[in-house]
PyMOL Python script that loads the backbone (N, CA, C, O; Angstrom):
from pymol import cmd

cmd.read_pdbstr("""\
ATOM      1  N   UNK A   1      81.008-164.962  17.246  1.00  0.00           N
ATOM      2  CA  UNK A   1      79.748-164.064  17.175  1.00  0.00           C
ATOM      3  C   UNK A   1      79.366-164.142  15.722  1.00  0.00           C
ATOM      4  O   UNK A   1      80.227-163.982  14.857  1.00  0.00           O
ATOM      5  N   UNK A   2      78.049-164.392  15.406  1.00  0.00           N
ATOM      6  CA  UNK A   2      77.635-164.450  14.073  1.00  0.00           C
ATOM      7  C   UNK A   2      77.719-163.135  13.351  1.00  0.00           C
ATOM      8  O   UNK A   2      77.744-162.092  14.003  1.00  0.00           O
ATOM      9  N   UNK A   3      77.762-163.129  12.095  1.00  0.00           N
ATOM     10  CA  UNK A   3      77.955-161.836  11.393  1.00  0.00           C
ATOM     11  C   UNK A   3      76.460-161.265  11.356  1.00  0.00           C
ATOM     12  O   UNK A   3      75.462-161.985  11.320  1.00  0.00           O
ATOM     13  N   UNK A   4      76.453-159.926  11.369  1.00  0.00           N
ATOM     14  CA  UNK A   4      75.064-159.414  11.403  1.00  0.00           C
ATOM     15  C   UNK A   4      74.453-159.448   9.934  1.00  0.00           C
ATOM     16  O   UNK A   4      75.159-159.446   8.925  1.00  0.00           O
ATOM     17  N   UNK A   5      73.128-159.478   9.926  1.00  0.00           N
ATOM     18  CA  UNK A   5      72.323-159.663   8.736  1.00  0.00           C
ATOM     19  C   UNK A   5      72.107-158.365   8.076  1.00  0.00           C
ATOM     20  O   UNK A   5      71.745-157.418   8.774  1.00  0.00           O
ATOM     21  N   UNK A   6      72.291-158.210   6.793  1.00  0.00           N
ATOM     22  CA  UNK A   6      72.041-157.032   6.083  1.00  0.00           C
ATOM     23  C   UNK A   6      70.542-156.613   6.092  1.00  0.00           C
ATOM     24  O   UNK A   6      69.720-157.493   6.349  1.00  0.00           O
ATOM     25  N   UNK A   7      70.119-155.370   5.838  1.00  0.00           N
ATOM     26  CA  UNK A   7      68.780-154.993   5.818  1.00  0.00           C
ATOM     27  C   UNK A   7      68.058-155.714   4.639  1.00  0.00           C
ATOM     28  O   UNK A   7      66.904-156.107   4.808  1.00  0.00           O
ATOM     29  N   UNK A   8      68.695-155.899   3.459  1.00  0.00           N
ATOM     30  CA  UNK A   8      67.902-156.612   2.546  1.00  0.00           C
ATOM     31  C   UNK A   8      67.739-158.034   2.808  1.00  0.00           C
ATOM     32  O   UNK A   8      66.720-158.610   2.425  1.00  0.00           O
ATOM     33  N   UNK A   9      68.724-158.685   3.473  1.00  0.00           N
ATOM     34  CA  UNK A   9      68.380-160.058   4.020  1.00  0.00           C
ATOM     35  C   UNK A   9      67.365-160.222   4.999  1.00  0.00           C
ATOM     36  O   UNK A   9      66.511-161.106   4.928  1.00  0.00           O
ATOM     37  N   UNK A  10      67.455-159.253   6.054  1.00  0.00           N
ATOM     38  CA  UNK A  10      66.346-159.131   7.092  1.00  0.00           C
ATOM     39  C   UNK A  10      65.029-159.046   6.398  1.00  0.00           C
ATOM     40  O   UNK A  10      64.128-159.774   6.816  1.00  0.00           O
ATOM     41  N   UNK A  11      64.802-158.245   5.386  1.00  0.00           N
ATOM     42  CA  UNK A  11      63.562-158.239   4.740  1.00  0.00           C
ATOM     43  C   UNK A  11      63.163-159.459   3.955  1.00  0.00           C
ATOM     44  O   UNK A  11      61.993-159.838   3.994  1.00  0.00           O
ATOM     45  N   UNK A  12      64.099-160.116   3.221  1.00  0.00           N
ATOM     46  CA  UNK A  12      63.891-161.328   2.698  1.00  0.00           C
ATOM     47  C   UNK A  12      63.442-162.456   3.765  1.00  0.00           C
ATOM     48  O   UNK A  12      62.518-163.238   3.543  1.00  0.00           O
ATOM     49  N   UNK A  13      64.091-162.446   4.767  1.00  0.00           N
ATOM     50  CA  UNK A  13      63.797-163.388   5.891  1.00  0.00           C
ATOM     51  C   UNK A  13      62.403-163.150   6.461  1.00  0.00           C
ATOM     52  O   UNK A  13      61.731-164.112   6.833  1.00  0.00           O
ATOM     53  N   UNK A  14      61.958-161.932   6.541  1.00  0.00           N
ATOM     54  CA  UNK A  14      60.606-161.671   7.026  1.00  0.00           C
ATOM     55  C   UNK A  14      59.688-162.129   5.978  1.00  0.00           C
ATOM     56  O   UNK A  14      58.695-162.757   6.345  1.00  0.00           O
ATOM     57  N   UNK A  15      59.879-161.897   4.665  1.00  0.00           N
ATOM     58  CA  UNK A  15      59.034-162.422   3.565  1.00  0.00           C
ATOM     59  C   UNK A  15      58.961-163.854   3.583  1.00  0.00           C
ATOM     60  O   UNK A  15      57.889-164.434   3.413  1.00  0.00           O
ATOM     61  N   UNK A  16      60.144-164.512   3.799  1.00  0.00           N
ATOM     62  CA  UNK A  16      60.257-165.973   3.714  1.00  0.00           C
ATOM     63  C   UNK A  16      59.332-166.620   4.839  1.00  0.00           C
ATOM     64  O   UNK A  16      58.602-167.593   4.645  1.00  0.00           O
ATOM     65  N   UNK A  17      59.471-165.938   6.038  1.00  0.00           N
ATOM     66  CA  UNK A  17      58.656-166.370   7.157  1.00  0.00           C
ATOM     67  C   UNK A  17      57.174-166.191   6.932  1.00  0.00           C
ATOM     68  O   UNK A  17      56.384-167.063   7.295  1.00  0.00           O
ATOM     69  N   UNK A  18      56.774-165.058   6.330  1.00  0.00           N
ATOM     70  CA  UNK A  18      55.322-164.858   6.063  1.00  0.00           C
ATOM     71  C   UNK A  18      54.899-165.810   5.192  1.00  0.00           C
ATOM     72  O   UNK A  18      53.869-166.428   5.463  1.00  0.00           O
ATOM     73  N   UNK A  19      55.622-166.092   3.998  1.00  0.00           N
ATOM     74  CA  UNK A  19      55.271-167.213   2.996  1.00  0.00           C
ATOM     75  C   UNK A  19      55.184-168.460   3.619  1.00  0.00           C
ATOM     76  O   UNK A  19      54.204-169.176   3.417  1.00  0.00           O
ATOM     77  N   UNK A  20      56.267-168.865   4.487  1.00  0.00           N
ATOM     78  CA  UNK A  20      56.261-170.055   5.041  1.00  0.00           C
ATOM     79  C   UNK A  20      55.003-170.429   5.942  1.00  0.00           C
ATOM     80  O   UNK A  20      54.564-171.576   6.022  1.00  0.00           O
ATOM     81  N   UNK A  21      54.491-169.364   6.591  1.00  0.00           N
ATOM     82  CA  UNK A  21      53.264-169.606   7.451  1.00  0.00           C
ATOM     83  C   UNK A  21      52.084-169.826   6.591  1.00  0.00           C
ATOM     84  O   UNK A  21      51.171-170.542   7.003  1.00  0.00           O
ATOM     85  N   UNK A  22      52.026-169.226   5.345  1.00  0.00           N
ATOM     86  CA  UNK A  22      50.963-169.488   4.572  1.00  0.00           C
ATOM     87  C   UNK A  22      51.111-170.824   3.811  1.00  0.00           C
ATOM     88  O   UNK A  22      50.179-171.628   3.811  1.00  0.00           O
ATOM     89  N   UNK A  23      52.150-171.045   3.231  1.00  0.00           N
ATOM     90  CA  UNK A  23      52.503-172.304   2.521  1.00  0.00           C
ATOM     91  C   UNK A  23      53.671-173.120   3.136  1.00  0.00           C
ATOM     92  O   UNK A  23      54.771-173.075   2.585  1.00  0.00           O
ATOM     93  N   UNK A  24      53.492-173.818   4.186  1.00  0.00           N
ATOM     94  CA  UNK A  24      54.609-174.462   4.743  1.00  0.00           C
ATOM     95  C   UNK A  24      55.284-175.754   3.992  1.00  0.00           C
ATOM     96  O   UNK A  24      56.302-176.317   4.395  1.00  0.00           O
ATOM     97  N   UNK A  25      54.568-176.108   2.878  1.00  0.00           N
ATOM     98  CA  UNK A  25      55.193-177.179   2.102  1.00  0.00           C
ATOM     99  C   UNK A  25      56.121-176.708   1.087  1.00  0.00           C
ATOM    100  O   UNK A  25      56.672-177.531   0.355  1.00  0.00           O
ATOM    101  N   UNK A  26      56.364-175.373   0.963  1.00  0.00           N
ATOM    102  CA  UNK A  26      57.307-174.949  -0.006  1.00  0.00           C
ATOM    103  C   UNK A  26      58.807-175.078   0.301  1.00  0.00           C
ATOM    104  O   UNK A  26      59.272-174.650   1.358  1.00  0.00           O
ATOM    105  N   UNK A  27      59.564-175.682  -0.649  1.00  0.00           N
ATOM    106  CA  UNK A  27      61.035-175.909  -0.373  1.00  0.00           C
ATOM    107  C   UNK A  27      61.621-174.490  -0.903  1.00  0.00           C
ATOM    108  O   UNK A  27      60.937-173.476  -1.043  1.00  0.00           O
ATOM    109  N   UNK A  28      62.939-174.595  -1.159  1.00  0.00           N
ATOM    110  CA  UNK A  28      63.635-173.355  -1.624  1.00  0.00           C
ATOM    111  C   UNK A  28      63.238-173.017  -3.069  1.00  0.00           C
ATOM    112  O   UNK A  28      63.273-171.846  -3.446  1.00  0.00           O
ATOM    113  N   UNK A  29      62.865-174.007  -3.883  1.00  0.00           N
ATOM    114  CA  UNK A  29      62.518-173.755  -5.246  1.00  0.00           C
ATOM    115  C   UNK A  29      61.205-172.993  -5.272  1.00  0.00           C
ATOM    116  O   UNK A  29      61.106-171.921  -5.869  1.00  0.00           O
ATOM    117  N   UNK A  30      60.184-173.568  -4.608  1.00  0.00           N
ATOM    118  CA  UNK A  30      58.837-172.896  -4.489  1.00  0.00           C
ATOM    119  C   UNK A  30      58.943-171.630  -3.765  1.00  0.00           C
ATOM    120  O   UNK A  30      58.244-170.676  -4.108  1.00  0.00           O
ATOM    121  N   UNK A  31      59.812-171.546  -2.733  1.00  0.00           N
ATOM    122  CA  UNK A  31      59.912-170.119  -2.107  1.00  0.00           C
ATOM    123  C   UNK A  31      60.516-169.101  -2.952  1.00  0.00           C
ATOM    124  O   UNK A  31      60.167-167.927  -2.824  1.00  0.00           O
ATOM    125  N   UNK A  32      61.365-169.438  -3.775  1.00  0.00           N
ATOM    126  CA  UNK A  32      61.970-168.492  -4.767  1.00  0.00           C
ATOM    127  C   UNK A  32      60.914-168.053  -5.620  1.00  0.00           C
ATOM    128  O   UNK A  32      60.821-166.839  -5.802  1.00  0.00           O
ATOM    129  N   UNK A  33      60.008-168.905  -6.241  1.00  0.00           N
ATOM    130  CA  UNK A  33      58.956-168.552  -7.109  1.00  0.00           C
ATOM    131  C   UNK A  33      57.985-167.685  -6.429  1.00  0.00           C
ATOM    132  O   UNK A  33      57.468-166.751  -7.042  1.00  0.00           O
ATOM    133  N   UNK A  34      57.678-167.959  -5.089  1.00  0.00           N
ATOM    134  CA  UNK A  34      56.781-167.106  -4.332  1.00  0.00           C
ATOM    135  C   UNK A  34      57.394-165.610  -4.092  1.00  0.00           C
ATOM    136  O   UNK A  34      56.746-164.563  -4.089  1.00  0.00           O
ATOM    137  N   UNK A  35      58.554-165.735  -3.927  1.00  0.00           N
ATOM    138  CA  UNK A  35      59.309-164.403  -3.705  1.00  0.00           C
ATOM    139  C   UNK A  35      59.329-163.504  -4.950  1.00  0.00           C
ATOM    140  O   UNK A  35      59.244-162.277  -4.924  1.00  0.00           O
ATOM    141  N   UNK A  36      59.466-164.354  -6.161  1.00  0.00           N
ATOM    142  CA  UNK A  36      59.511-163.498  -7.376  1.00  0.00           C
ATOM    143  C   UNK A  36      58.098-162.967  -7.777  1.00  0.00           C
ATOM    144  O   UNK A  36      57.957-161.960  -8.471  1.00  0.00           O
ATOM    145  N   UNK A  37      57.070-163.706  -7.297  1.00  0.00           N
ATOM    146  CA  UNK A  37      55.576-163.276  -7.484  1.00  0.00           C
ATOM    147  C   UNK A  37      55.447-161.903  -6.648  1.00  0.00           C
ATOM    148  O   UNK A  37      54.679-161.008  -7.002  1.00  0.00           O
ATOM    149  N   UNK A  38      56.204-161.826  -5.599  1.00  0.00           N
ATOM    150  CA  UNK A  38      56.138-160.570  -4.884  1.00  0.00           C
ATOM    151  C   UNK A  38      57.075-159.546  -5.165  1.00  0.00           C
ATOM    152  O   UNK A  38      57.349-158.663  -4.352  1.00  0.00           O
ATOM    153  N   UNK A  39      57.666-159.656  -6.502  1.00  0.00           N
ATOM    154  CA  UNK A  39      58.712-158.788  -6.960  1.00  0.00           C
ATOM    155  C   UNK A  39      59.917-158.689  -6.179  1.00  0.00           C
ATOM    156  O   UNK A  39      60.401-157.586  -5.926  1.00  0.00           O
ATOM    157  N   UNK A  40      60.458-159.811  -5.762  1.00  0.00           N
ATOM    158  CA  UNK A  40      61.722-160.014  -5.115  1.00  0.00           C
ATOM    159  C   UNK A  40      62.616-160.828  -5.999  1.00  0.00           C
ATOM    160  O   UNK A  40      62.398-162.027  -6.170  1.00  0.00           O
ATOM    161  N   UNK A  41      63.599-160.214  -6.553  1.00  0.00           N
ATOM    162  CA  UNK A  41      64.485-160.981  -7.449  1.00  0.00           C
ATOM    163  C   UNK A  41      65.691-161.585  -6.547  1.00  0.00           C
ATOM    164  O   UNK A  41      66.584-160.908  -6.037  1.00  0.00           O
ATOM    165  N   UNK A  42      65.551-162.888  -6.459  1.00  0.00           N
ATOM    166  CA  UNK A  42      66.550-163.666  -5.459  1.00  0.00           C
ATOM    167  C   UNK A  42      66.837-165.008  -6.060  1.00  0.00           C
ATOM    168  O   UNK A  42      65.943-165.632  -6.631  1.00  0.00           O
ATOM    169  N   UNK A  43      68.011-165.452  -5.952  1.00  0.00           N
ATOM    170  CA  UNK A  43      68.364-166.888  -6.358  1.00  0.00           C
ATOM    171  C   UNK A  43      67.995-167.960  -5.450  1.00  0.00           C
ATOM    172  O   UNK A  43      67.812-167.652  -4.272  1.00  0.00           O
ATOM    173  N   UNK A  44      67.854-169.195  -5.818  1.00  0.00           N
ATOM    174  CA  UNK A  44      67.370-170.276  -4.986  1.00  0.00           C
ATOM    175  C   UNK A  44      68.371-170.596  -4.015  1.00  0.00           C
ATOM    176  O   UNK A  44      68.012-170.850  -2.865  1.00  0.00           O
ATOM    177  N   UNK A  45      69.702-170.619  -4.362  1.00  0.00           N
ATOM    178  CA  UNK A  45      70.789-170.856  -3.360  1.00  0.00           C
ATOM    179  C   UNK A  45      70.831-169.872  -2.134  1.00  0.00           C
ATOM    180  O   UNK A  45      71.187-170.252  -1.019  1.00  0.00           O
ATOM    181  N   UNK A  46      70.435-168.547  -2.420  1.00  0.00           N
ATOM    182  CA  UNK A  46      70.357-167.645  -1.312  1.00  0.00           C
ATOM    183  C   UNK A  46      69.151-167.924  -0.465  1.00  0.00           C
ATOM    184  O   UNK A  46      69.170-167.842   0.764  1.00  0.00           O
ATOM    185  N   UNK A  47      68.093-168.259  -1.182  1.00  0.00           N
ATOM    186  CA  UNK A  47      66.836-168.568  -0.453  1.00  0.00           C
ATOM    187  C   UNK A  47      67.150-169.785   0.560  1.00  0.00           C
ATOM    188  O   UNK A  47      66.915-169.742   1.768  1.00  0.00           O
ATOM    189  N   UNK A  48      67.690-170.817  -0.090  1.00  0.00           N
ATOM    190  CA  UNK A  48      68.057-172.031   0.770  1.00  0.00           C
ATOM    191  C   UNK A  48      68.950-171.726   1.989  1.00  0.00           C
ATOM    192  O   UNK A  48      68.822-172.272   3.084  1.00  0.00           O
ATOM    193  N   UNK A  49      69.914-170.746   1.660  1.00  0.00           N
ATOM    194  CA  UNK A  49      70.798-170.369   2.778  1.00  0.00           C
ATOM    195  C   UNK A  49      70.015-169.593   3.946  1.00  0.00           C
ATOM    196  O   UNK A  49      70.196-169.838   5.139  1.00  0.00           O
ATOM    197  N   UNK A  50      69.136-168.642   3.462  1.00  0.00           N
ATOM    198  CA  UNK A  50      68.356-168.033   4.542  1.00  0.00           C
ATOM    199  C   UNK A  50      67.402-168.936   5.147  1.00  0.00           C
ATOM    200  O   UNK A  50      67.147-168.798   6.343  1.00  0.00           O
ATOM    201  N   UNK A  51      66.840-169.851   4.460  1.00  0.00           N
ATOM    202  CA  UNK A  51      65.917-170.907   5.116  1.00  0.00           C
ATOM    203  C   UNK A  51      66.576-171.698   6.178  1.00  0.00           C
ATOM    204  O   UNK A  51      66.023-171.963   7.245  1.00  0.00           O
ATOM    205  N   UNK A  52      67.818-172.083   5.846  1.00  0.00           N
ATOM    206  CA  UNK A  52      68.615-172.935   6.806  1.00  0.00           C
ATOM    207  C   UNK A  52      69.040-172.159   8.062  1.00  0.00           C
ATOM    208  O   UNK A  52      69.110-172.674   9.177  1.00  0.00           O
ATOM    209  N   UNK A  53      69.337-170.780   7.762  1.00  0.00           N
ATOM    210  CA  UNK A  53      69.752-169.897   8.818  1.00  0.00           C
ATOM    211  C   UNK A  53      68.560-169.595   9.836  1.00  0.00           C
ATOM    212  O   UNK A  53      68.735-169.297  11.018  1.00  0.00           O
ATOM    213  N   UNK A  54      67.267-169.722   9.176  1.00  0.00           N
ATOM    214  CA  UNK A  54      66.203-169.500  10.094  1.00  0.00           C
ATOM    215  C   UNK A  54      65.690-170.699  10.641  1.00  0.00           C
ATOM    216  O   UNK A  54      64.758-170.625  11.442  1.00  0.00           O
ATOM    217  N   UNK A  55      66.239-171.958  10.274  1.00  0.00           N
ATOM    218  CA  UNK A  55      65.752-173.197  10.611  1.00  0.00           C
ATOM    219  C   UNK A  55      64.402-173.572  10.081  1.00  0.00           C
ATOM    220  O   UNK A  55      63.658-174.277  10.764  1.00  0.00           O
ATOM    221  N   UNK A  56      64.021-173.103   8.808  1.00  0.00           N
ATOM    222  CA  UNK A  56      62.814-173.420   8.022  1.00  0.00           C
ATOM    223  C   UNK A  56      63.078-174.498   7.070  1.00  0.00           C
ATOM    224  O   UNK A  56      64.075-174.473   6.350  1.00  0.00           O
ATOM    225  N   UNK A  57      62.205-175.459   7.041  1.00  0.00           N
ATOM    226  CA  UNK A  57      62.256-176.557   6.006  1.00  0.00           C
ATOM    227  C   UNK A  57      60.901-176.833   5.539  1.00  0.00           C
ATOM    228  O   UNK A  57      59.966-176.562   6.293  1.00  0.00           O
ATOM    229  N   UNK A  58      60.652-177.395   4.261  1.00  0.00           N
ATOM    230  CA  UNK A  58      59.343-177.793   3.900  1.00  0.00           C
ATOM    231  C   UNK A  58      58.849-178.950   4.539  1.00  0.00           C
ATOM    232  O   UNK A  58      59.513-179.966   4.741  1.00  0.00           O
ATOM    233  N   UNK A  59      57.562-178.757   4.880  1.00  0.00           N
ATOM    234  CA  UNK A  59      56.700-179.765   5.620  1.00  0.00           C
ATOM    235  C   UNK A  59      56.143-180.741   4.599  1.00  0.00           C
ATOM    236  O   UNK A  59      55.316-180.361   3.770  1.00  0.00           O
ATOM    237  N   UNK A  60      56.581-181.988   4.642  1.00  0.00           N
ATOM    238  CA  UNK A  60      55.968-183.010   3.697  1.00  0.00           C
ATOM    239  C   UNK A  60      55.959-184.362   4.341  1.00  0.00           C
ATOM    240  O   UNK A  60      56.720-184.544   5.292  1.00  0.00           O
ATOM    241  N   UNK A  61      55.252-185.243   3.965  1.00  0.00           N
ATOM    242  CA  UNK A  61      55.169-186.679   4.418  1.00  0.00           C
ATOM    243  C   UNK A  61      56.551-187.352   4.005  1.00  0.00           C
ATOM    244  O   UNK A  61      56.856-187.462   2.817  1.00  0.00           O
ATOM    245  N   UNK A  62      57.319-187.769   4.968  1.00  0.00           N
ATOM    246  CA  UNK A  62      58.559-188.466   4.771  1.00  0.00           C
ATOM    247  C   UNK A  62      58.450-189.835   4.787  1.00  0.00           C
ATOM    248  O   UNK A  62      57.556-190.360   5.452  1.00  0.00           O
ATOM    249  N   UNK A  63      59.327-190.571   4.072  1.00  0.00           N
ATOM    250  CA  UNK A  63      59.157-192.025   3.788  1.00  0.00           C
ATOM    251  C   UNK A  63      59.319-192.651   5.198  1.00  0.00           C
ATOM    252  O   UNK A  63      60.009-192.098   6.055  1.00  0.00           O
ATOM    253  N   UNK A  64      58.660-193.827   5.418  1.00  0.00           N
ATOM    254  CA  UNK A  64      58.844-194.621   6.473  1.00  0.00           C
ATOM    255  C   UNK A  64      59.006-196.124   5.996  1.00  0.00           C
ATOM    256  O   UNK A  64      58.231-197.036   6.282  1.00  0.00           O
ATOM    257  N   UNK A  65      60.077-196.216   5.270  1.00  0.00           N
ATOM    258  CA  UNK A  65      60.322-197.454   4.515  1.00  0.00           C
ATOM    259  C   UNK A  65      60.677-198.719   5.404  1.00  0.00           C
ATOM    260  O   UNK A  65      60.375-199.862   5.061  1.00  0.00           O
ATOM    261  N   UNK A  66      61.316-198.423   6.526  1.00  0.00           N
ATOM    262  CA  UNK A  66      61.578-199.597   7.333  1.00  0.00           C
ATOM    263  C   UNK A  66      60.663-199.910   8.495  1.00  0.00           C
ATOM    264  O   UNK A  66      61.028-200.639   9.417  1.00  0.00           O
ATOM    265  N   UNK A  67      59.554-199.389   8.442  1.00  0.00           N
ATOM    266  CA  UNK A  67      58.621-199.665   9.651  1.00  0.00           C
ATOM    267  C   UNK A  67      57.473-200.464   9.181  1.00  0.00           C
ATOM    268  O   UNK A  67      56.615-199.972   8.447  1.00  0.00           O
ATOM    269  N   UNK A  68      57.439-201.761   9.613  1.00  0.00           N
ATOM    270  CA  UNK A  68      56.371-202.715   9.152  1.00  0.00           C
ATOM    271  C   UNK A  68      54.991-202.295   9.616  1.00  0.00           C
ATOM    272  O   UNK A  68      54.800-201.651  10.648  1.00  0.00           O
ATOM    273  N   UNK A  69      54.102-202.676   8.841  1.00  0.00           N
ATOM    274  CA  UNK A  69      52.762-202.575   9.214  1.00  0.00           C
ATOM    275  C   UNK A  69      52.292-203.524  10.370  1.00  0.00           C
ATOM    276  O   UNK A  69      52.576-204.719  10.278  1.00  0.00           O
ATOM    277  N   UNK A  70      51.623-203.086  11.402  1.00  0.00           N
ATOM    278  CA  UNK A  70      51.351-204.087  12.539  1.00  0.00           C
ATOM    279  C   UNK A  70      50.512-205.248  12.188  1.00  0.00           C
ATOM    280  O   UNK A  70      50.545-206.267  12.877  1.00  0.00           O
ATOM    281  N   UNK A  71      49.734-205.133  11.107  1.00  0.00           N
ATOM    282  CA  UNK A  71      48.842-206.352  10.784  1.00  0.00           C
ATOM    283  C   UNK A  71      49.603-207.329   9.873  1.00  0.00           C
ATOM    284  O   UNK A  71      49.041-208.385   9.581  1.00  0.00           O
ATOM    285  N   UNK A  72      50.833-207.070   9.399  1.00  0.00           N
ATOM    286  CA  UNK A  72      51.638-207.978   8.569  1.00  0.00           C
ATOM    287  C   UNK A  72      52.138-209.095   9.445  1.00  0.00           C
ATOM    288  O   UNK A  72      52.667-208.892  10.538  1.00  0.00           O
ATOM    289  N   UNK A  73      51.946-210.277   8.918  1.00  0.00           N
ATOM    290  CA  UNK A  73      52.376-211.512   9.719  1.00  0.00           C
ATOM    291  C   UNK A  73      53.863-211.685   9.477  1.00  0.00           C
ATOM    292  O   UNK A  73      54.400-211.457   8.393  1.00  0.00           O
ATOM    293  N   UNK A  74      54.547-212.144  10.668  1.00  0.00           N
ATOM    294  CA  UNK A  74      55.976-212.244  10.598  1.00  0.00           C
ATOM    295  C   UNK A  74      56.181-213.763  10.490  1.00  0.00           C
ATOM    296  O   UNK A  74      55.785-214.471  11.416  1.00  0.00           O
ATOM    297  N   UNK A  75      56.759-214.289   9.446  1.00  0.00           N
ATOM    298  CA  UNK A  75      56.860-215.666   9.160  1.00  0.00           C
ATOM    299  C   UNK A  75      58.162-216.206   9.960  1.00  0.00           C
ATOM    300  O   UNK A  75      59.172-215.509  10.053  1.00  0.00           O
ATOM    301  N   UNK A  76      58.071-217.412  10.491  1.00  0.00           N
ATOM    302  CA  UNK A  76      59.161-217.893  11.196  1.00  0.00           C
ATOM    303  C   UNK A  76      60.335-218.516  10.221  1.00  0.00           C
ATOM    304  O   UNK A  76      60.075-219.126   9.183  1.00  0.00           O
ATOM    305  N   UNK A  77      61.513-218.298  10.655  1.00  0.00           N
ATOM    306  CA  UNK A  77      62.588-218.964   9.798  1.00  0.00           C
ATOM    307  C   UNK A  77      62.727-220.403  10.115  1.00  0.00           C
ATOM    308  O   UNK A  77      63.122-220.820  11.204  1.00  0.00           O
ATOM    309  N   UNK A  78      62.328-221.255   8.953  1.00  0.00           N
ATOM    310  CA  UNK A  78      62.127-222.663   9.198  1.00  0.00           C
ATOM    311  C   UNK A  78      63.451-223.357   9.228  1.00  0.00           C
ATOM    312  O   UNK A  78      63.443-224.503   9.676  1.00  0.00           O
ATOM    313  N   UNK A  79      64.563-222.862   8.831  1.00  0.00           N
ATOM    314  CA  UNK A  79      65.802-223.668   8.923  1.00  0.00           C
ATOM    315  C   UNK A  79      66.697-223.263  10.129  1.00  0.00           C
ATOM    316  O   UNK A  79      67.890-223.567  10.139  1.00  0.00           O
ATOM    317  N   UNK A  80      66.106-222.568  11.156  1.00  0.00           N
ATOM    318  CA  UNK A  80      66.842-222.282  12.413  1.00  0.00           C
ATOM    319  C   UNK A  80      66.948-223.592  13.199  1.00  0.00           C
ATOM    320  O   UNK A  80      65.962-224.293  13.428  1.00  0.00           O
ATOM    321  N   UNK A  81      68.126-223.877  13.580  1.00  0.00           N
ATOM    322  CA  UNK A  81      68.346-225.075  14.442  1.00  0.00           C
ATOM    323  C   UNK A  81      68.742-226.344  13.743  1.00  0.00           C
ATOM    324  O   UNK A  81      69.205-227.304  14.360  1.00  0.00           O
ATOM    325  N   UNK A  82      68.541-226.330  12.376  1.00  0.00           N
ATOM    326  CA  UNK A  82      68.855-227.509  11.513  1.00  0.00           C
ATOM    327  C   UNK A  82      70.262-227.540  11.145  1.00  0.00           C
ATOM    328  O   UNK A  82      70.759-226.474  10.783  1.00  0.00           O
ATOM    329  N   UNK A  83      71.043-228.666  11.181  1.00  0.00           N
ATOM    330  CA  UNK A  83      72.261-228.828  10.663  1.00  0.00           C
ATOM    331  C   UNK A  83      72.203-229.121   9.274  1.00  0.00           C
ATOM    332  O   UNK A  83      71.620-230.145   8.918  1.00  0.00           O
ATOM    333  N   UNK A  84      72.785-228.282   8.349  1.00  0.00           N
ATOM    334  CA  UNK A  84      72.748-228.274   7.033  1.00  0.00           C
ATOM    335  C   UNK A  84      74.151-228.634   6.578  1.00  0.00           C
ATOM    336  O   UNK A  84      75.012-227.755   6.540  1.00  0.00           O
ATOM    337  N   UNK A  85      74.439-229.980   6.205  1.00  0.00           N
ATOM    338  CA  UNK A  85      75.830-230.423   5.867  1.00  0.00           C
ATOM    339  C   UNK A  85      76.065-230.388   4.399  1.00  0.00           C
ATOM    340  O   UNK A  85      77.127-229.952   3.954  1.00  0.00           O
ATOM    341  N   UNK A  86      75.116-230.828   3.628  1.00  0.00           N
ATOM    342  CA  UNK A  86      75.177-230.864   2.163  1.00  0.00           C
ATOM    343  C   UNK A  86      73.905-230.459   1.543  1.00  0.00           C
ATOM    344  O   UNK A  86      72.884-230.455   2.231  1.00  0.00           O
ATOM    345  N   UNK A  87      73.879-230.109   0.270  1.00  0.00           N
ATOM    346  CA  UNK A  87      72.663-229.872  -0.333  1.00  0.00           C
ATOM    347  C   UNK A  87      71.985-231.222  -0.895  1.00  0.00           C
ATOM    348  O   UNK A  87      72.626-232.214  -1.242  1.00  0.00           O
ATOM    349  N   UNK A  88      70.658-231.102  -0.927  1.00  0.00           N
ATOM    350  CA  UNK A  88      69.881-232.276  -1.263  1.00  0.00           C
ATOM    351  C   UNK A  88      69.929-232.360  -2.826  1.00  0.00           C
ATOM    352  O   UNK A  88      70.096-231.347  -3.506  1.00  0.00           O
ATOM    353  N   UNK A  89      69.782-233.567  -3.351  1.00  0.00           N
ATOM    354  CA  UNK A  89      69.752-233.662  -4.877  1.00  0.00           C
ATOM    355  C   UNK A  89      68.562-233.074  -5.427  1.00  0.00           C
ATOM    356  O   UNK A  89      67.542-233.056  -4.739  1.00  0.00           O
ATOM    357  N   UNK A  90      68.572-232.556  -6.668  1.00  0.00           N
ATOM    358  CA  UNK A  90      67.551-231.996  -7.245  1.00  0.00           C
ATOM    359  C   UNK A  90      66.277-232.920  -7.336  1.00  0.00           C
ATOM    360  O   UNK A  90      66.412-234.041  -7.827  1.00  0.00           O
ATOM    361  N   UNK A  91      65.115-232.524  -6.909  1.00  0.00           N
ATOM    362  CA  UNK A  91      63.878-233.363  -7.006  1.00  0.00           C
ATOM    363  C   UNK A  91      63.766-234.298  -5.847  1.00  0.00           C
ATOM    364  O   UNK A  91      62.702-234.885  -5.647  1.00  0.00           O
ATOM    365  N   UNK A  92      64.773-234.467  -5.092  1.00  0.00           N
ATOM    366  CA  UNK A  92      64.645-235.251  -3.903  1.00  0.00           C
ATOM    367  C   UNK A  92      63.752-234.728  -2.759  1.00  0.00           C
ATOM    368  O   UNK A  92      63.902-233.542  -2.467  1.00  0.00           O
ATOM    369  N   UNK A  93      62.934-235.377  -2.139  1.00  0.00           N
ATOM    370  CA  UNK A  93      61.964-235.094  -1.179  1.00  0.00           C
ATOM    371  C   UNK A  93      62.470-235.707   0.150  1.00  0.00           C
ATOM    372  O   UNK A  93      62.978-236.828   0.174  1.00  0.00           O
ATOM    373  N   UNK A  94      62.328-234.998   1.172  1.00  0.00           N
ATOM    374  CA  UNK A  94      62.763-235.521   2.525  1.00  0.00           C
ATOM    375  C   UNK A  94      61.651-235.507   3.444  1.00  0.00           C
ATOM    376  O   UNK A  94      61.802-235.897   4.602  1.00  0.00           O
TER     377      UNK A  94
END
""", "prot")
cmd.dss("prot")
cmd.show_as("cartoon", "prot")
cmd.util.cbc("prot")
cmd.orient("prot")
């Protein structure tokens, strides 16, 4: 059974949820700053712990590095099926 949440943490979690609804792009560092602007003195690691407990994370565009663009041409591998036994001399044309 999970440990009960203290009253102070419950209040912080309520504020974190309220701020997250207004500014969903804030991570733990930005959330800490937003809480400090509301007169709540709290550390970033504690904010991160509470955000993880609540299942809240910053919303931002994540990288899609391995997804090719559909308009990009896929070039064929020209050496497929060729038997390459030895290197050709420099400058030789076949």
